[in-house]
C-alpha positions as CSV (number, residue, x, y, z in Angstrom):
1,M,107.4,94.8,91.1
2,Q,106.9,96.5,94.5
3,T,109.4,95.2,97.0
4,T,109.0,97.5,99.9
5,L,107.2,95.8,102.8
6,E,104.4,97.5,104.6
7,I,104.5,96.7,108.3
8,L,101.7,97.8,110.7
9,T,102.6,98.4,114.3
10,H,100.7,99.5,117.4
11,P,101.8,101.7,120.3
12,L,100.7,99.1,122.9
13,L,103.5,96.9,121.7
14,A,106.0,99.7,121.1
15,S,108.6,98.2,123.4
16,V,109.0,94.9,121.5
17,R,109.7,94.2,117.8
18,H,106.5,93.4,116.1
19,G,104.6,93.8,112.9
20,F,101.4,93.0,111.1
21,F,102.7,92.7,107.5
22,T,100.3,93.6,104.7
23,R,100.5,92.0,101.3
24,R,102.5,94.9,99.9
25,G,106.0,94.0,98.8
26,G,107.1,90.5,98.4
27,A,107.9,88.4,95.3
28,S,104.6,86.6,94.6
29,S,102.4,87.3,91.5
30,G,98.9,86.7,90.2
31,L,96.3,85.9,92.9
32,F,99.2,86.0,95.5
33,A,100.7,89.3,94.3
34,G,102.9,90.7,97.0
35,L,103.9,89.1,100.3
36,N,102.2,85.7,100.4
37,C,103.7,83.8,103.3
38,G,101.6,80.6,103.1
39,Y,103.1,77.3,102.1
40,G,99.6,76.0,102.3
41,S,98.7,78.0,99.2
42,S,99.3,76.9,95.7
43,D,101.9,79.6,95.2
44,Q,105.4,78.4,94.4
45,A,107.2,77.3,97.6
46,E,110.4,78.9,96.5
47,I,108.6,82.3,96.2
48,V,107.0,81.9,99.6
49,S,110.4,81.1,101.1
50,I,111.7,84.4,99.6
51,N,108.8,86.3,101.1
52,R,109.4,84.7,104.5
53,T,113.1,85.5,104.3
54,R,112.2,89.1,103.8
55,V,109.9,89.0,106.9
56,A,112.7,87.4,109.0
57,A,115.1,90.1,107.9
58,A,112.6,92.8,108.8
59,M,112.2,91.2,112.2
60,G,115.9,91.0,112.8
61,V,116.2,87.2,112.8
62,P,117.7,84.7,110.4
63,P,115.2,82.8,108.2
64,A,115.5,79.7,110.5
65,G,114.5,82.0,113.4
66,L,111.0,82.7,112.1
67,A,108.8,80.2,114.0
68,T,105.4,79.1,112.8
69,V,103.1,76.1,113.4
70,H,100.7,74.1,111.4
71,Q,97.5,76.0,112.1
72,V,94.3,73.9,112.5
73,H,91.8,76.2,114.3
74,S,92.4,74.6,117.6
75,A,93.1,75.8,121.2
76,E,96.6,74.3,121.2
77,I,99.6,76.4,122.1
78,A,103.2,75.5,121.3
79,V,105.9,76.7,123.8
80,L,109.3,77.4,122.3
81,R,111.9,76.9,125.0
82,A,115.7,77.5,125.1
83,G,117.5,75.0,122.9
84,D,114.4,74.2,120.8
85,D,114.8,74.4,117.0
86,P,112.2,77.0,115.8
87,A,112.0,75.2,112.5
88,A,110.8,72.0,114.3
89,L,107.6,73.8,115.2
90,A,106.5,73.9,111.6
91,G,104.9,70.5,111.7
92,M,103.2,71.0,115.1
93,R,99.4,71.2,115.0
94,A,98.7,74.3,117.0
95,D,97.4,77.9,116.7
96,G,99.7,79.8,118.9
97,I,103.3,80.0,120.1
98,V,104.7,81.6,123.2
99,T,108.3,82.0,124.3
100,D,110.7,83.7,126.7
101,R,113.6,83.2,124.3
102,P,115.2,86.2,122.5
103,G,116.5,85.9,119.0
104,V,113.5,84.3,117.4
105,A,110.3,85.7,115.9
106,L,107.0,84.1,116.5
107,A,104.6,84.3,113.6
108,V,101.1,83.3,112.5
109,L,99.4,83.3,109.2
110,T,95.9,84.7,108.5
111,A,93.5,85.7,105.7
112,D,90.5,87.0,107.7
113,C,91.1,85.3,111.0
114,Q,92.6,87.3,113.9
115,P,96.3,87.6,114.2
116,I,97.0,88.4,117.8
117,L,100.5,89.5,119.1
118,L,101.1,89.5,122.8
119,A,103.9,90.6,125.1
120,D,104.9,91.2,128.7
121,P,108.1,93.2,128.0
122,E,109.1,93.4,131.6
123,A,108.9,89.6,132.0
124,G,110.5,89.0,128.6
125,V,107.6,86.8,127.3
126,I,105.9,87.0,124.0
127,G,103.2,85.2,122.0
128,A,101.5,85.0,118.6
129,V,98.1,83.5,118.1
130,H,95.9,82.6,115.1
131,A,92.3,83.1,116.3
132,G,89.5,82.5,113.9
133,W,86.0,82.2,115.2
134,R,86.4,78.5,116.0
135,G,89.7,78.9,117.8
136,A,88.5,81.9,119.7
137,L,85.4,80.1,120.8
138,S,87.4,77.0,121.8
139,G,89.7,79.0,124.1
140,V,92.9,79.6,122.1
141,I,93.2,83.1,123.5
142,E,93.0,82.0,127.1
143,A,95.4,79.1,126.4
144,A,98.0,81.5,125.1
145,V,97.6,83.9,128.0
146,G,97.9,80.9,130.4
147,A,101.0,79.6,128.7
148,M,102.6,83.1,128.9
149,N,101.6,83.2,132.6
150,D,103.4,79.9,133.1
151,L,106.6,81.5,131.7
152,G,106.3,84.4,134.2
153,A,104.2,86.9,132.3
154,S,101.8,88.9,134.5
155,R,101.2,92.2,132.7
156,I,100.3,91.1,129.1
157,R,99.6,93.6,126.4
158,A,97.9,92.2,123.2
159,V,97.0,93.6,119.8
160,I,94.6,92.1,117.3
161,G,95.8,92.9,113.8
162,P,94.0,93.1,110.4
163,T,91.0,90.8,110.5
164,I,87.5,90.6,108.9
165,S,85.2,93.2,110.4
166,Q,81.5,92.9,111.3
167,R,80.3,94.7,108.3
168,A,81.8,92.1,106.0
169,Y,81.1,88.9,108.1
170,E,77.7,87.5,107.3
171,V,77.0,84.2,109.0
172,G,74.2,81.7,109.5
173,E,71.8,81.1,112.4
174,D,73.6,77.8,113.2
175,F,76.9,79.7,113.5
176,M,75.3,82.2,115.9
177,D,73.7,79.4,117.9
178,E,77.2,77.9,118.7
179,F,78.1,81.1,120.5
180,L,74.7,81.5,122.2
181,V,74.8,77.9,123.6
182,E,78.1,78.8,125.4
183,D,76.8,82.1,126.7
184,P,73.5,83.9,125.8
185,A,75.4,87.2,126.4
186,H,77.4,86.5,123.2
187,H,74.4,87.8,121.4
188,R,75.9,91.3,121.6
189,F,78.5,90.3,119.1
190,F,75.9,89.8,116.4
191,A,73.8,92.3,114.5
192,G,71.2,92.1,111.8
193,G,72.6,92.2,108.2
194,P,71.3,93.6,105.0
195,N,70.3,90.1,103.8
196,G,68.4,89.3,107.1
197,R,71.3,87.1,108.3
198,P,73.5,87.7,111.4
199,M,76.7,89.7,111.1
200,F,79.5,88.6,113.5
201,D,81.9,91.0,115.2
202,L,85.0,88.8,115.4
203,P,87.5,91.4,116.7
204,S,85.2,92.6,119.4
205,F,84.8,88.9,120.5
206,G,88.6,88.6,120.5
207,L,89.0,91.8,122.6
208,M,86.5,90.5,125.1
209,R,88.3,87.2,125.5
210,L,91.7,88.9,125.8
211,R,90.5,91.4,128.5
212,E,88.6,88.7,130.5
213,A,91.9,86.7,130.4
214,G,93.6,89.6,132.0
215,A,95.4,91.2,129.1
216,E,95.3,94.9,128.1
217,A,94.1,94.6,124.5
218,E,93.4,96.7,121.4
219,W,92.6,96.1,117.7
220,T,94.4,97.9,114.9
221,G,91.0,98.6,113.2
222,H,92.0,97.2,109.8
223,C,89.5,95.0,107.8
224,T,91.0,92.4,105.6
225,Y,87.9,91.9,103.4
226,T,87.4,95.5,102.4
227,D,90.9,96.5,101.5
228,P,92.2,94.2,98.7
229,D,95.2,96.3,97.9
230,R,96.7,95.7,101.4
231,F,95.2,92.4,102.7
232,F,94.5,88.9,101.5
233,S,91.0,87.6,102.4
234,Y,89.7,84.1,102.2
235,R,86.1,85.3,102.2
236,R,86.7,87.8,99.5
237,S,88.5,85.3,97.3
238,T,85.6,82.9,97.8
239,H,83.0,85.6,96.8
240,Q,85.1,86.4,93.7
241,N,85.3,82.6,92.8
242,Q,89.1,82.7,92.9
243,A,91.0,79.4,93.0
244,D,93.1,80.3,96.0
245,Y,94.3,83.2,98.2
246,G,97.4,84.5,99.9
247,R,98.2,84.4,103.6
248,L,99.3,87.4,105.6
249,I,102.0,87.1,108.3
250,S,102.2,88.8,111.7
251,A,105.3,88.4,113.9
252,I,106.8,89.4,117.2
253,A,110.2,89.1,118.7
254,L,112.1,90.1,121.9
């Protein structure tokens, strides 16, 4: 069994510990083969715990120092303050975490949605965001940047990790209408697909939201759907009629 973790990083965040972990390495098998970090999957909880422990070690924190939330496709952000127990966040319904506290790693889980890691290294403030289309449209990105600003961040750098790309993201007209109702200019994030249905550019939408919120932002360029050896994908598993799917983890620490 392959145990070596593959951790993608980006130069924009070079001054802080961070990583977009692929599915390679880890202890899970079957549909979840590799590094499945989702307790919400039907994988064995003990195996998921082993995988998360390996992630924590790679990030230089104890297992209890890996902070995650109960993701619900919202615009809610959790703030981890000095003295807070990172483990206590696990039951909080939110889609991002920010902190100015060293010694903990903030993490989000994804399987096509955007994992976004943010940092103002000079201010000592970091953030991690889960931004699917609904959360991004609802304002989770702006909420995270605002929460970081409240902690003293002013020069935020952000990187979108592996997410579903436009060429793999066919949607319906009703989906597109939700974006156009908010702003007709959002039409630029849609293109005609091979089946006559719109194709949505989620990472470009995320980059626009980040930059408009004042962050310097980039995307790693990795598509979760088209690279099954490296990434879990909810949409791919659905198209292949699989019973479940693994969750990727992305983490950042001061």
